[in-house]
C-alpha positions, 0 to 999 in steps of 0.5 A: 779312804785308802784302798788295800790289796790282799792276795788270797792265794794259798791263804785260809779264808779266816786269816783273810777275813781277820785282816779285811775286817780290821781294815773295813772297820778302820781299827788300824787307824788311830782315829778309830771310834766304834760309832764313826765310819772310818774304814778303808776299801779292801781288794782281795784277789785270787779268791779262787785259790784259797786253801783250807787245812785238813779235810775242810773242803768236804767237812765244812758245811754252809747252811741257808734257809729260804724261809719256806717249809722244807727250804733248808739247804746245806752245801759243802765248802767244795760245792760252794767254791765250785759254784761261786769262787768268792762266796767263801771269802765273802761269808768269812768276812761278813761273819767277822764284821760287827752285827750292826747297821754299819755292816752293809756299808762296810761290805760295800767297800769290799772288792773280791776277785777270783783271779789276779785281774783287777779293773783299772779304776780300782787299781789306780786307787790302791795304796798298800799291798798287805803281806800274806798272813801265812807263808806260801811254801815253794813247789818242788819244781820251783827249787833249783838244782843247787838248792836240791843238792845243798839240802841235807840228806837224812839217809845216803844209800849204799853203792849196791842199793837198788830201788825196786 
């Protein structure tokens, strides 16, 4: 089995989960068969820095039930992420895997880390770093002055223009 690295910085959890689920099941291999266990290890770093689109941090709700009367709990994505930075990615990947007896075995091959620090024994087994599914835009302070000057202007203010 090989190990693949996925950087989750500024990536939506669903996109990370799709890539991870394919690798954990082994669907990227030509020898794949549904009854064979041929999936790879997947290492996901920077799960603390995932990104939701829109207002999902406040509107997306994760539910659980303890099994006792009155044991229904609901927590928003922001609260869950604050409490456990790898939980959202883990739940997304868990939901993308097939609902059978292989799912627990596949989840054991998943390694999640909130930052980019990875233990040495996992680092030495890494084979491939997968490209990020969504391009990360540059921040304004990352542009050089030449790039800013070369950017096309929509409107050029007149000489006597005064900002208030």
